[in-house]
All heavy atoms as TSV, in Angstrom:
chain	resi	resn	atom	element	x	y	z
A	1	MET	N	N	14.302	3.794	-1.816
A	1	MET	CA	C	14.027	2.624	-2.609
A	1	MET	C	C	12.542	2.619	-2.979
A	1	MET	O	O	11.696	3.012	-2.189
A	1	MET	CB	C	14.347	1.357	-1.785
A	1	MET	CG	C	13.973	0.113	-2.555
A	1	MET	SD	S	13.919	-1.455	-1.653
A	1	MET	CE	C	15.402	-1.484	-0.748
A	2	ARG	N	N	12.264	2.158	-4.176
A	2	ARG	CA	C	10.877	2.028	-4.642
A	2	ARG	C	C	10.603	0.591	-5.042
A	2	ARG	O	O	11.456	-0.071	-5.600
A	2	ARG	CB	C	10.649	2.910	-5.883
A	2	ARG	CG	C	10.609	4.358	-5.586
A	2	ARG	CD	C	10.318	5.121	-6.839
A	2	ARG	NE	N	10.332	6.538	-6.513
A	2	ARG	CZ	C	9.922	7.483	-7.311
A	2	ARG	NH1	N	9.493	7.174	-8.505
A	2	ARG	NH2	N	9.955	8.728	-6.953
A	3	LYS	N	N	9.391	0.157	-4.745
A	3	LYS	CA	C	8.967	-1.190	-5.143
A	3	LYS	C	C	7.534	-1.112	-5.639
A	3	LYS	O	O	6.766	-0.261	-5.219
A	3	LYS	CB	C	9.062	-2.158	-3.964
A	3	LYS	CG	C	10.489	-2.482	-3.571
A	3	LYS	CD	C	10.545	-3.590	-2.562
A	3	LYS	CE	C	10.719	-4.878	-3.317
A	3	LYS	NZ	N	10.922	-6.033	-2.463
A	4	THR	N	N	7.182	-2.048	-6.514
A	4	THR	CA	C	5.829	-2.143	-7.053
A	4	THR	C	C	5.220	-3.464	-6.601
A	4	THR	O	O	5.875	-4.509	-6.653
A	4	THR	CB	C	5.843	-2.057	-8.581
A	4	THR	OG1	O	6.450	-0.820	-8.972
A	4	THR	CG2	C	4.449	-2.125	-9.159
A	5	TYR	N	N	3.972	-3.399	-6.165
A	5	TYR	CA	C	3.264	-4.578	-5.671
A	5	TYR	C	C	1.962	-4.744	-6.425
A	5	TYR	O	O	1.285	-3.780	-6.763
A	5	TYR	CB	C	2.946	-4.437	-4.184
A	5	TYR	CG	C	4.162	-4.316	-3.323
A	5	TYR	CD1	C	4.709	-3.079	-3.023
A	5	TYR	CD2	C	4.796	-5.450	-2.830
A	5	TYR	CE1	C	5.854	-2.966	-2.237
A	5	TYR	CE2	C	5.933	-5.346	-2.047
A	5	TYR	CZ	C	6.454	-4.110	-1.754
A	5	TYR	OH	O	7.583	-3.990	-0.982
A	6	LYS	N	N	1.584	-5.987	-6.637
A	6	LYS	CA	C	0.271	-6.305	-7.209
A	6	LYS	C	C	-0.739	-6.210	-6.081
A	6	LYS	O	O	-0.453	-6.617	-4.958
A	6	LYS	CB	C	0.321	-7.714	-7.800
A	6	LYS	CG	C	-0.890	-8.049	-8.607
A	6	LYS	CD	C	-0.700	-9.386	-9.292
A	6	LYS	CE	C	-1.946	-9.632	-10.112
A	6	LYS	NZ	N	-1.743	-10.373	-11.281
A	7	ILE	N	N	-1.919	-5.658	-6.386
A	7	ILE	CA	C	-2.948	-5.486	-5.365
A	7	ILE	C	C	-4.301	-6.025	-5.849
A	7	ILE	O	O	-4.464	-6.295	-7.049
A	7	ILE	CB	C	-3.120	-3.994	-4.972
A	7	ILE	CG1	C	-3.545	-3.170	-6.187
A	7	ILE	CG2	C	-1.859	-3.458	-4.346
A	7	ILE	CD1	C	-3.981	-1.766	-5.855
A	8	GLU	N	N	-5.206	-6.156	-4.924
A	8	GLU	CA	C	-6.585	-6.513	-5.246
A	8	GLU	C	C	-7.482	-5.492	-4.562
A	8	GLU	O	O	-7.436	-5.328	-3.346
A	8	GLU	CB	C	-6.897	-7.916	-4.738
A	8	GLU	CG	C	-8.245	-8.410	-5.183
A	8	GLU	CD	C	-8.457	-9.869	-4.764
A	8	GLU	OE1	O	-7.535	-10.672	-4.896
A	8	GLU	OE2	O	-9.585	-10.163	-4.295
A	9	VAL	N	N	-8.257	-4.791	-5.378
A	9	VAL	CA	C	-9.165	-3.770	-4.872
A	9	VAL	C	C	-10.378	-3.721	-5.797
A	9	VAL	O	O	-10.245	-3.915	-7.001
A	9	VAL	CB	C	-8.435	-2.407	-4.753
A	9	VAL	CG1	C	-7.958	-1.911	-6.092
A	9	VAL	CG2	C	-9.277	-1.372	-4.052
A	10	ASP	N	N	-11.570	-3.492	-5.226
A	10	ASP	CA	C	-12.807	-3.594	-5.995
A	10	ASP	C	C	-13.268	-2.319	-6.677
A	10	ASP	O	O	-14.023	-2.368	-7.635
A	10	ASP	CB	C	-13.939	-4.094	-5.095
A	10	ASP	CG	C	-13.692	-5.512	-4.623
A	10	ASP	OD1	O	-12.990	-6.273	-5.318
A	10	ASP	OD2	O	-14.190	-5.872	-3.538
A	11	CYS	N	N	-12.858	-1.151	-6.169
A	11	CYS	CA	C	-13.348	0.096	-6.757
A	11	CYS	C	C	-12.323	1.209	-6.572
A	11	CYS	O	O	-11.402	1.103	-5.758
A	11	CYS	CB	C	-14.685	0.498	-6.143
A	11	CYS	SG	S	-14.570	0.958	-4.402
A	12	ALA	N	N	-12.498	2.278	-7.315
A	12	ALA	CA	C	-11.558	3.411	-7.257
A	12	ALA	C	C	-11.573	4.067	-5.873
A	12	ALA	O	O	-10.534	4.510	-5.395
A	12	ALA	CB	C	-11.901	4.414	-8.346
A	13	ALA	N	N	-12.720	4.144	-5.243
A	13	ALA	CA	C	-12.805	4.751	-3.906
A	13	ALA	C	C	-12.012	3.939	-2.897
A	13	ALA	O	O	-11.319	4.495	-2.037
A	13	ALA	CB	C	-14.268	4.874	-3.472
A	14	CYS	N	N	-12.081	2.623	-3.006
A	14	CYS	CA	C	-11.306	1.755	-2.109
A	14	CYS	C	C	-9.808	1.891	-2.385
A	14	CYS	O	O	-8.997	1.849	-1.474
A	14	CYS	CB	C	-11.731	0.311	-2.264
A	14	CYS	SG	S	-13.404	-0.016	-1.651
A	15	ALA	N	N	-9.460	2.073	-3.637
A	15	ALA	CA	C	-8.058	2.279	-4.005
A	15	ALA	C	C	-7.520	3.548	-3.363
A	15	ALA	O	O	-6.382	3.591	-2.869
A	15	ALA	CB	C	-7.897	2.326	-5.522
A	16	GLU	N	N	-8.345	4.575	-3.325
A	16	GLU	CA	C	-7.947	5.836	-2.678
A	16	GLU	C	C	-7.745	5.641	-1.172
A	16	GLU	O	O	-6.773	6.136	-0.597
A	16	GLU	CB	C	-9.025	6.901	-2.938
A	16	GLU	CG	C	-8.700	8.259	-2.386
A	16	GLU	CD	C	-7.515	8.936	-3.070
A	16	GLU	OE1	O	-7.285	8.695	-4.259
A	16	GLU	OE2	O	-6.810	9.702	-2.396
A	17	LYS	N	N	-8.649	4.902	-0.540
A	17	LYS	CA	C	-8.509	4.605	0.891
A	17	LYS	C	C	-7.243	3.806	1.149
A	17	LYS	O	O	-6.520	4.038	2.112
A	17	LYS	CB	C	-9.716	3.802	1.394
A	17	LYS	CG	C	-11.001	4.587	1.451
A	17	LYS	CD	C	-12.115	3.672	1.926
A	17	LYS	CE	C	-13.459	4.346	1.857
A	17	LYS	NZ	N	-14.548	3.423	2.236
A	18	MET	N	N	-6.974	2.849	0.257
A	18	MET	CA	C	-5.791	2.018	0.378
A	18	MET	C	C	-4.523	2.868	0.258
A	18	MET	O	O	-3.584	2.712	1.046
A	18	MET	CB	C	-5.813	0.949	-0.720
A	18	MET	CG	C	-4.689	-0.031	-0.696
A	18	MET	SD	S	-4.887	-1.200	-2.063
A	18	MET	CE	C	-4.248	-2.675	-1.314
A	19	GLN	N	N	-4.515	3.780	-0.697
A	19	GLN	CA	C	-3.372	4.658	-0.895
A	19	GLN	C	C	-3.092	5.494	0.348
A	19	GLN	O	O	-1.956	5.603	0.796
A	19	GLN	CB	C	-3.630	5.569	-2.106
A	19	GLN	CG	C	-2.499	6.530	-2.380
A	19	GLN	CD	C	-2.728	7.290	-3.668
A	19	GLN	OE1	O	-2.746	6.706	-4.728
A	19	GLN	NE2	N	-2.907	8.597	-3.566
A	20	GLU	N	N	-4.129	6.055	0.942
A	20	GLU	CA	C	-3.957	6.861	2.145
A	20	GLU	C	C	-3.450	6.018	3.315
A	20	GLU	O	O	-2.606	6.454	4.088
A	20	GLU	CB	C	-5.272	7.559	2.508
A	20	GLU	CG	C	-5.601	8.726	1.602
A	20	GLU	CD	C	-4.482	9.748	1.500
A	20	GLU	OE1	O	-3.983	10.218	2.555
A	20	GLU	OE2	O	-4.090	10.065	0.372
A	21	ALA	N	N	-3.968	4.788	3.457
A	21	ALA	CA	C	-3.525	3.905	4.535
A	21	ALA	C	C	-2.039	3.571	4.383
A	21	ALA	O	O	-1.298	3.547	5.373
A	21	ALA	CB	C	-4.360	2.625	4.550
A	22	ILE	N	N	-1.589	3.349	3.169
A	22	ILE	CA	C	-0.195	3.029	2.923
A	22	ILE	C	C	0.673	4.252	3.178
A	22	ILE	O	O	1.716	4.173	3.826
A	22	ILE	CB	C	0.020	2.488	1.493
A	22	ILE	CG1	C	-0.710	1.157	1.327
A	22	ILE	CG2	C	1.508	2.333	1.198
A	22	ILE	CD1	C	-0.803	0.659	-0.103
A	23	LYS	N	N	0.229	5.410	2.684
A	23	LYS	CA	C	1.001	6.659	2.885
A	23	LYS	C	C	1.178	6.985	4.356
A	23	LYS	O	O	2.189	7.553	4.745
A	23	LYS	CB	C	0.296	7.827	2.185
A	23	LYS	CG	C	0.540	7.930	0.725
A	23	LYS	CD	C	-0.117	9.199	0.188
A	23	LYS	CE	C	0.205	9.433	-1.262
A	23	LYS	NZ	N	-0.355	10.684	-1.741
A	24	ASN	N	N	0.197	6.635	5.180
A	24	ASN	CA	C	0.247	6.948	6.605
A	24	ASN	C	C	0.985	5.900	7.428
A	24	ASN	O	O	1.002	5.979	8.659
A	24	ASN	CB	C	-1.180	7.136	7.151
A	24	ASN	CG	C	-1.814	8.403	6.604
A	24	ASN	OD1	O	-1.141	9.384	6.353
A	24	ASN	ND2	N	-3.114	8.351	6.393
A	25	THR	N	N	1.601	4.936	6.755
A	25	THR	CA	C	2.378	3.899	7.434
A	25	THR	C	C	3.791	4.397	7.686
A	25	THR	O	O	4.423	4.958	6.778
A	25	THR	CB	C	2.416	2.611	6.584
A	25	THR	OG1	O	1.086	2.181	6.340
A	25	THR	CG2	C	3.190	1.506	7.278
A	26	GLU	N	N	4.282	4.205	8.896
A	26	GLU	CA	C	5.636	4.620	9.240
A	26	GLU	C	C	6.644	3.890	8.357
A	26	GLU	O	O	6.555	2.661	8.203
A	26	GLU	CB	C	5.921	4.322	10.711
A	26	GLU	CG	C	7.222	4.910	11.183
A	26	GLU	CD	C	7.446	4.733	12.671
A	26	GLU	OE1	O	6.452	4.612	13.413
A	26	GLU	OE2	O	8.608	4.717	13.060
A	27	GLY	N	N	7.568	4.630	7.767
A	27	GLY	CA	C	8.588	4.050	6.883
A	27	GLY	C	C	8.267	4.245	5.409
A	27	GLY	O	O	9.104	3.988	4.554
A	28	VAL	N	N	7.042	4.712	5.110
A	28	VAL	CA	C	6.655	4.979	3.728
A	28	VAL	C	C	6.822	6.465	3.443
A	28	VAL	O	O	6.275	7.308	4.165
A	28	VAL	CB	C	5.184	4.556	3.471
A	28	VAL	CG1	C	4.729	4.979	2.082
A	28	VAL	CG2	C	5.033	3.060	3.642
A	29	LYS	N	N	7.576	6.771	2.411
A	29	LYS	CA	C	7.780	8.164	2.007
A	29	LYS	C	C	6.633	8.626	1.110
A	29	LYS	O	O	6.135	9.727	1.251
A	29	LYS	CB	C	9.116	8.293	1.275
A	29	LYS	CG	C	9.537	9.680	0.975
A	29	LYS	CD	C	10.949	9.701	0.417
A	29	LYS	CE	C	11.425	11.123	0.191
A	29	LYS	NZ	N	12.796	11.110	-0.360
A	30	ASP	N	N	6.225	7.752	0.174
A	30	ASP	CA	C	5.125	8.071	-0.726
A	30	ASP	C	C	4.554	6.768	-1.295
A	30	ASP	O	O	5.246	5.755	-1.336
A	30	ASP	CB	C	5.605	8.976	-1.873
A	30	ASP	CG	C	4.464	9.635	-2.614
A	30	ASP	OD1	O	3.346	9.760	-2.036
A	30	ASP	OD2	O	4.656	10.031	-3.774
A	31	ALA	N	N	3.311	6.833	-1.733
A	31	ALA	CA	C	2.657	5.663	-2.325
A	31	ALA	C	C	1.631	6.091	-3.343
A	31	ALA	O	O	0.990	7.126	-3.179
A	31	ALA	CB	C	1.982	4.813	-1.243
A	32	THR	N	N	1.511	5.286	-4.397
A	32	THR	CA	C	0.518	5.516	-5.433
A	32	THR	C	C	-0.185	4.197	-5.717
A	32	THR	O	O	0.476	3.198	-5.978
A	32	THR	CB	C	1.174	6.016	-6.740
A	32	THR	OG1	O	1.955	7.166	-6.440
A	32	THR	CG2	C	0.128	6.392	-7.767
A	33	VAL	N	N	-1.505	4.197	-5.645
A	33	VAL	CA	C	-2.293	3.006	-5.924
A	33	VAL	C	C	-3.106	3.254	-7.190
A	33	VAL	O	O	-3.780	4.266	-7.323
A	33	VAL	CB	C	-3.239	2.671	-4.742
A	33	VAL	CG1	C	-4.180	1.534	-5.109
A	33	VAL	CG2	C	-2.444	2.334	-3.502
A	34	SER	N	N	-3.014	2.323	-8.142
A	34	SER	CA	C	-3.763	2.447	-9.385
A	34	SER	C	C	-4.830	1.368	-9.460
A	34	SER	O	O	-4.518	0.173	-9.502
A	34	SER	CB	C	-2.823	2.316	-10.582
A	34	SER	OG	O	-3.589	2.266	-11.775
A	35	PHE	N	N	-6.098	1.808	-9.484
A	35	PHE	CA	C	-7.208	0.894	-9.621
A	35	PHE	C	C	-7.205	0.246	-11.007
A	35	PHE	O	O	-7.520	-0.924	-11.166
A	35	PHE	CB	C	-8.530	1.620	-9.379
A	35	PHE	CG	C	-9.746	0.801	-9.658
A	35	PHE	CD1	C	-10.034	-0.322	-8.900
A	35	PHE	CD2	C	-10.600	1.135	-10.693
A	35	PHE	CE1	C	-11.152	-1.098	-9.158
A	35	PHE	CE2	C	-11.736	0.372	-10.955
A	35	PHE	CZ	C	-12.003	-0.743	-10.185
A	36	MET	N	N	-6.800	1.024	-12.024
A	36	MET	CA	C	-6.820	0.531	-13.397
A	36	MET	C	C	-5.809	-0.609	-13.637
A	36	MET	O	O	-6.115	-1.574	-14.307
A	36	MET	CB	C	-6.534	1.677	-14.371
A	36	MET	CG	C	-7.606	2.749	-14.364
A	36	MET	SD	S	-9.243	2.137	-14.789
A	36	MET	CE	C	-9.010	1.786	-16.506
A	37	THR	N	N	-4.611	-0.484	-13.086
A	37	THR	CA	C	-3.578	-1.493	-13.314
A	37	THR	C	C	-3.477	-2.505	-12.184
A	37	THR	O	O	-2.748	-3.487	-12.297
A	37	THR	CB	C	-2.188	-0.830	-13.499
A	37	THR	OG1	O	-1.835	-0.143	-12.295
A	37	THR	CG2	C	-2.196	0.117	-14.684
A	38	LEU	N	N	-4.191	-2.233	-11.076
A	38	LEU	CA	C	-4.135	-3.070	-9.872
A	38	LEU	C	C	-2.695	-3.223	-9.376
A	38	LEU	O	O	-2.232	-4.316	-9.049
A	38	LEU	CB	C	-4.778	-4.432	-10.102
A	38	LEU	CG	C	-6.287	-4.398	-10.356
A	38	LEU	CD1	C	-6.809	-5.785	-10.626
A	38	LEU	CD2	C	-7.025	-3.755	-9.201
A	39	LYS	N	N	-2.017	-2.067	-9.327
A	39	LYS	CA	C	-0.643	-2.042	-8.823
A	39	LYS	C	C	-0.469	-0.899	-7.842
A	39	LYS	O	O	-1.149	0.114	-7.914
A	39	LYS	CB	C	0.345	-1.874	-9.971
A	39	LYS	CG	C	0.352	-3.092	-10.864
A	39	LYS	CD	C	1.524	-3.143	-11.742
A	39	LYS	CE	C	1.376	-4.415	-12.544
A	39	LYS	NZ	N	2.454	-4.759	-13.330
A	40	CYS	N	N	0.464	-1.094	-6.944
A	40	CYS	CA	C	0.779	-0.106	-5.923
A	40	CYS	C	C	2.287	0.145	-5.994
A	40	CYS	O	O	3.070	-0.797	-5.926
A	40	CYS	CB	C	0.390	-0.653	-4.561
A	40	CYS	SG	S	0.963	0.371	-3.204
A	41	LYS	N	N	2.667	1.414	-6.138
A	41	LYS	CA	C	4.082	1.785	-6.117
A	41	LYS	C	C	4.362	2.472	-4.794
A	41	LYS	O	O	3.669	3.410	-4.427
A	41	LYS	CB	C	4.390	2.725	-7.275
A	41	LYS	CG	C	4.240	2.058	-8.622
A	41	LYS	CD	C	4.554	2.993	-9.752
A	41	LYS	CE	C	4.325	2.266	-11.066
A	41	LYS	NZ	N	4.570	3.125	-12.213
A	42	VAL	N	N	5.367	1.960	-4.090
A	42	VAL	CA	C	5.698	2.466	-2.762
A	42	VAL	C	C	7.146	2.945	-2.757
A	42	VAL	O	O	8.037	2.219	-3.201
A	42	VAL	CB	C	5.496	1.390	-1.676
A	42	VAL	CG1	C	5.815	1.949	-0.300
A	42	VAL	CG2	C	4.077	0.848	-1.720
A	43	GLU	N	N	7.349	4.158	-2.242
A	43	GLU	CA	C	8.681	4.684	-2.029
A	43	GLU	C	C	8.930	4.680	-0.525
A	43	GLU	O	O	8.135	5.218	0.233
A	43	GLU	CB	C	8.810	6.104	-2.584
A	43	GLU	CG	C	10.198	6.670	-2.463
A	43	GLU	CD	C	10.342	8.042	-3.086
A	43	GLU	OE1	O	9.391	8.536	-3.727
A	43	GLU	OE2	O	11.415	8.634	-2.899
A	44	PHE	N	N	10.020	4.044	-0.128
A	44	PHE	CA	C	10.334	3.879	1.282
A	44	PHE	C	C	11.310	4.937	1.778
A	44	PHE	O	O	12.141	5.423	1.024
A	44	PHE	CB	C	10.929	2.480	1.522
A	44	PHE	CG	C	9.988	1.376	1.158
A	44	PHE	CD1	C	10.019	0.802	-0.096
A	44	PHE	CD2	C	9.055	0.926	2.073
A	44	PHE	CE1	C	9.138	-0.208	-0.450
A	44	PHE	CE2	C	8.168	-0.090	1.735
A	44	PHE	CZ	C	8.210	-0.650	0.469
A	45	GLU	N	N	11.204	5.253	3.062
A	45	GLU	CA	C	12.145	6.181	3.687
A	45	GLU	C	C	13.514	5.497	3.804
A	45	GLU	O	O	13.605	4.276	3.852
A	45	GLU	CB	C	11.640	6.585	5.074
A	45	GLU	CG	C	10.400	7.455	5.010
A	45	GLU	CD	C	9.861	7.822	6.377
A	45	GLU	OE1	O	10.414	7.367	7.400
A	45	GLU	OE2	O	8.868	8.557	6.408
A	46	GLU	N	N	14.536	6.307	3.839
A	46	GLU	CA	C	15.910	5.820	3.950
A	46	GLU	C	C	16.064	4.934	5.183
A	46	GLU	O	O	15.662	5.312	6.286
A	46	GLU	CB	C	16.863	7.021	4.060
A	46	GLU	CG	C	18.310	6.667	3.917
A	46	GLU	CD	C	18.709	6.272	2.501
A	46	GLU	OE1	O	18.120	6.827	1.543
A	46	GLU	OE2	O	19.582	5.427	2.374
A	47	GLY	N	N	16.624	3.733	5.011
A	47	GLY	CA	C	16.890	2.845	6.117
A	47	GLY	C	C	15.701	2.021	6.604
A	47	GLY	O	O	15.817	1.283	7.573
A	48	ALA	N	N	14.552	2.159	5.958
A	48	ALA	CA	C	13.368	1.416	6.391
A	48	ALA	C	C	13.497	-0.061	6.040
A	48	ALA	O	O	14.050	-0.425	5.008
A	48	ALA	CB	C	12.119	1.991	5.731
A	49	ASP	N	N	12.992	-0.924	6.920
A	49	ASP	CA	C	12.944	-2.366	6.661
A	49	ASP	C	C	11.707	-2.617	5.806
A	49	ASP	O	O	10.568	-2.605	6.294
A	49	ASP	CB	C	12.856	-3.133	7.970
A	49	ASP	CG	C	12.778	-4.641	7.770
A	49	ASP	OD1	O	12.836	-5.107	6.610
A	49	ASP	OD2	O	12.674	-5.350	8.786
A	50	VAL	N	N	11.928	-2.826	4.522
A	50	VAL	CA	C	10.851	-2.916	3.527
A	50	VAL	C	C	9.819	-3.973	3.904
A	50	VAL	O	O	8.605	-3.717	3.858
A	50	VAL	CB	C	11.432	-3.181	2.125
A	50	VAL	CG1	C	10.341	-3.434	1.118
A	50	VAL	CG2	C	12.291	-1.999	1.679
A	51	ASP	N	N	10.255	-5.153	4.297
A	51	ASP	CA	C	9.313	-6.240	4.613
A	51	ASP	C	C	8.433	-5.891	5.803
A	51	ASP	O	O	7.218	-6.091	5.760
A	51	ASP	CB	C	10.073	-7.535	4.881
A	51	ASP	CG	C	10.764	-8.065	3.632
A	51	ASP	OD1	O	10.266	-7.804	2.512
A	51	ASP	OD2	O	11.789	-8.748	3.784
A	52	THR	N	N	9.027	-5.335	6.846
A	52	THR	CA	C	8.261	-4.954	8.033
A	52	THR	C	C	7.292	-3.832	7.711
A	52	THR	O	O	6.122	-3.874	8.128
A	52	THR	CB	C	9.222	-4.514	9.161
A	52	THR	OG1	O	10.108	-5.596	9.442
A	52	THR	CG2	C	8.465	-4.146	10.412
A	53	VAL	N	N	7.753	-2.838	6.967
A	53	VAL	CA	C	6.894	-1.710	6.590
A	53	VAL	C	C	5.695	-2.197	5.785
A	53	VAL	O	O	4.559	-1.793	6.033
A	53	VAL	CB	C	7.687	-0.635	5.806
A	53	VAL	CG1	C	6.754	0.411	5.225
A	53	VAL	CG2	C	8.728	0.017	6.703
A	54	MET	N	N	5.918	-3.096	4.845
A	54	MET	CA	C	4.825	-3.570	4.002
A	54	MET	C	C	3.858	-4.460	4.775
A	54	MET	O	O	2.662	-4.452	4.491
A	54	MET	CB	C	5.361	-4.275	2.752
A	54	MET	CG	C	5.934	-3.301	1.738
A	54	MET	SD	S	4.833	-1.912	1.335
A	54	MET	CE	C	3.441	-2.740	0.575
A	55	GLN	N	N	4.338	-5.215	5.744
A	55	GLN	CA	C	3.429	-5.999	6.582
A	55	GLN	C	C	2.506	-5.061	7.366
A	55	GLN	O	O	1.316	-5.312	7.488
A	55	GLN	CB	C	4.225	-6.887	7.544
A	55	GLN	CG	C	4.927	-8.051	6.876
A	55	GLN	CD	C	3.956	-9.109	6.345
A	55	GLN	OE1	O	2.822	-9.210	6.743
A	55	GLN	NE2	N	4.459	-9.893	5.405
A	56	THR	N	N	3.093	-3.974	7.869
A	56	THR	CA	C	2.303	-2.973	8.606
A	56	THR	C	C	1.330	-2.274	7.666
A	56	THR	O	O	0.156	-2.065	8.026
A	56	THR	CB	C	3.244	-1.934	9.274
A	56	THR	OG1	O	4.152	-2.630	10.112
A	56	THR	CG2	C	2.454	-0.938	10.095
A	57	ALA	N	N	1.780	-1.915	6.472
A	57	ALA	CA	C	0.913	-1.263	5.482
A	57	ALA	C	C	-0.258	-2.157	5.121
A	57	ALA	O	O	-1.398	-1.696	5.022
A	57	ALA	CB	C	1.714	-0.889	4.237
A	58	ARG	N	N	0.018	-3.426	4.941
A	58	ARG	CA	C	-1.038	-4.386	4.615
A	58	ARG	C	C	-2.060	-4.452	5.746
A	58	ARG	O	O	-3.270	-4.464	5.509
A	58	ARG	CB	C	-0.405	-5.747	4.376
A	58	ARG	CG	C	-1.354	-6.824	3.975
A	58	ARG	CD	C	-0.617	-8.134	4.012
A	58	ARG	NE	N	-1.008	-9.022	2.969
A	58	ARG	CZ	C	-0.481	-10.211	2.790
A	58	ARG	NH1	N	0.510	-10.600	3.558
A	58	ARG	NH2	N	-0.911	-10.985	1.841
A	59	ALA	N	N	-1.588	-4.505	6.979
A	59	ALA	CA	C	-2.486	-4.538	8.143
A	59	ALA	C	C	-3.319	-3.261	8.220
A	59	ALA	O	O	-4.526	-3.310	8.513
A	59	ALA	CB	C	-1.691	-4.726	9.415
A	60	ASN	N	N	-2.708	-2.123	7.929
A	60	ASN	CA	C	-3.433	-0.847	7.926
A	60	ASN	C	C	-4.519	-0.837	6.853
A	60	ASN	O	O	-5.616	-0.317	7.080
A	60	ASN	CB	C	-2.479	0.329	7.705
A	60	ASN	CG	C	-1.574	0.557	8.893
A	60	ASN	OD1	O	-1.818	0.070	9.984
A	60	ASN	ND2	N	-0.490	1.303	8.675
A	61	CYS	N	N	-4.241	-1.397	5.703
A	61	CYS	CA	C	-5.237	-1.479	4.637
A	61	CYS	C	C	-6.409	-2.371	5.038
A	61	CYS	O	O	-7.565	-2.057	4.768
A	61	CYS	CB	C	-4.611	-1.995	3.352
A	61	CYS	SG	S	-3.512	-0.830	2.557
A	62	LYS	N	N	-6.112	-3.458	5.721
A	62	LYS	CA	C	-7.163	-4.393	6.166
A	62	LYS	C	C	-8.082	-3.725	7.207
A	62	LYS	O	O	-9.256	-4.050	7.276
A	62	LYS	CB	C	-6.544	-5.662	6.767
A	62	LYS	CG	C	-5.810	-6.508	5.767
A	62	LYS	CD	C	-6.759	-7.359	5.009
A	62	LYS	CE	C	-6.000	-8.360	4.146
A	62	LYS	NZ	N	-6.920	-9.098	3.305
A	63	LYS	N	N	-7.532	-2.792	7.978
A	63	LYS	CA	C	-8.348	-2.046	8.950
A	63	LYS	C	C	-9.348	-1.147	8.230
A	63	LYS	O	O	-10.479	-0.972	8.695
A	63	LYS	CB	C	-7.467	-1.190	9.849
A	63	LYS	CG	C	-6.639	-1.969	10.848
A	63	LYS	CD	C	-5.765	-1.036	11.633
A	63	LYS	CE	C	-4.753	-1.797	12.443
A	63	LYS	NZ	N	-3.788	-0.912	13.099
A	64	VAL	N	N	-8.940	-0.587	7.100
A	64	VAL	CA	C	-9.799	0.318	6.337
A	64	VAL	C	C	-10.868	-0.475	5.598
A	64	VAL	O	O	-12.050	-0.122	5.620
A	64	VAL	CB	C	-8.956	1.140	5.315
A	64	VAL	CG1	C	-9.835	1.939	4.391
A	64	VAL	CG2	C	-7.985	2.037	6.052
A	65	GLU	N	N	-10.459	-1.540	4.939
A	65	GLU	CA	C	-11.374	-2.363	4.139
A	65	GLU	C	C	-10.826	-3.784	4.133
A	65	GLU	O	O	-9.750	-4.031	3.571
A	65	GLU	CB	C	-11.458	-1.798	2.723
A	65	GLU	CG	C	-12.468	-2.435	1.818
A	65	GLU	CD	C	-13.895	-2.046	2.158
A	65	GLU	OE1	O	-14.160	-0.874	2.416
A	65	GLU	OE2	O	-14.738	-2.966	2.175
A	66	ASP	N	N	-11.520	-4.708	4.752
A	66	ASP	CA	C	-11.014	-6.059	4.940
A	66	ASP	C	C	-10.693	-6.794	3.642
A	66	ASP	O	O	-9.843	-7.660	3.599
A	66	ASP	CB	C	-12.014	-6.882	5.768
A	66	ASP	CG	C	-11.439	-8.202	6.202
A	66	ASP	OD1	O	-10.287	-8.204	6.719
A	66	ASP	OD2	O	-12.104	-9.229	6.014
A	67	GLU	N	N	-11.356	-6.423	2.547
A	67	GLU	CA	C	-11.181	-7.124	1.278
A	67	GLU	C	C	-9.976	-6.643	0.479
A	67	GLU	O	O	-9.634	-7.247	-0.527
A	67	GLU	CB	C	-12.456	-7.000	0.439
A	67	GLU	CG	C	-13.636	-7.693	1.105
A	67	GLU	CD	C	-14.943	-7.497	0.332
A	67	GLU	OE1	O	-14.906	-6.903	-0.751
A	67	GLU	OE2	O	-15.962	-7.943	0.845
A	68	LEU	N	N	-9.320	-5.567	0.913
A	68	LEU	CA	C	-8.134	-5.078	0.200
A	68	LEU	C	C	-6.979	-6.043	0.390
A	68	LEU	O	O	-6.829	-6.631	1.458
A	68	LEU	CB	C	-7.724	-3.694	0.718
A	68	LEU	CG	C	-8.752	-2.574	0.575
A	68	LEU	CD1	C	-8.218	-1.304	1.178
A	68	LEU	CD2	C	-9.126	-2.355	-0.875
A	69	GLU	N	N	-6.168	-6.202	-0.643
A	69	GLU	CA	C	-5.047	-7.128	-0.543
A	69	GLU	C	C	-3.830	-6.576	-1.275
A	69	GLU	O	O	-3.946	-5.984	-2.337
A	69	GLU	CB	C	-5.414	-8.486	-1.161
A	69	GLU	CG	C	-4.365	-9.554	-0.995
A	69	GLU	CD	C	-4.085	-9.867	0.467
A	69	GLU	OE1	O	-4.942	-10.467	1.121
A	69	GLU	OE2	O	-2.987	-9.504	0.931
A	70	ILE	N	N	-2.673	-6.728	-0.635
A	70	ILE	CA	C	-1.393	-6.411	-1.246
A	70	ILE	C	C	-0.629	-7.719	-1.305
A	70	ILE	O	O	-0.434	-8.381	-0.281
A	70	ILE	CB	C	-0.580	-5.388	-0.416
A	70	ILE	CG1	C	-1.364	-4.116	-0.199
A	70	ILE	CG2	C	0.743	-5.099	-1.099
A	70	ILE	CD1	C	-0.714	-3.146	0.768
A	71	TYR	N	N	-0.194	-8.110	-2.493
A	71	TYR	CA	C	0.556	-9.361	-2.651
A	71	TYR	C	C	2.038	-9.057	-2.478
A	71	TYR	O	O	2.650	-8.421	-3.315
A	71	TYR	CB	C	0.261	-9.995	-4.000
A	71	TYR	CG	C	-1.190	-10.385	-4.117
A	71	TYR	CD1	C	-2.088	-9.606	-4.844
A	71	TYR	CD2	C	-1.670	-11.521	-3.466
A	71	TYR	CE1	C	-3.430	-9.962	-4.926
A	71	TYR	CE2	C	-2.999	-11.876	-3.548
A	71	TYR	CZ	C	-3.878	-11.095	-4.282
A	71	TYR	OH	O	-5.197	-11.442	-4.356
A	72	LEU	N	N	2.578	-9.505	-1.344
A	72	LEU	CA	C	3.962	-9.201	-1.003
A	72	LEU	C	C	4.947	-10.203	-1.569
A	72	LEU	O	O	4.824	-11.285	-1.727
A	72	LEU	CB	C	4.134	-9.137	0.519
A	72	LEU	CG	C	3.201	-8.142	1.215
A	72	LEU	CD1	C	3.392	-8.193	2.719
A	72	LEU	CD2	C	3.476	-6.734	0.721
């Protein structure tokens, strides 16, 4: 399953950090973060609980940069 989320990020370097944090979250198969469109596309692993995975991904992003935001 794939979903797109609106995000808030201040620079392209932070978007890259955010993308890596999301990709390294358990239950995420792949993720792409676009600084230009302020959107994040996430592909989930089969059987993953999307809401739980995204809460964890959001927490992981906050660890990298407190100002990053994913609107769930």
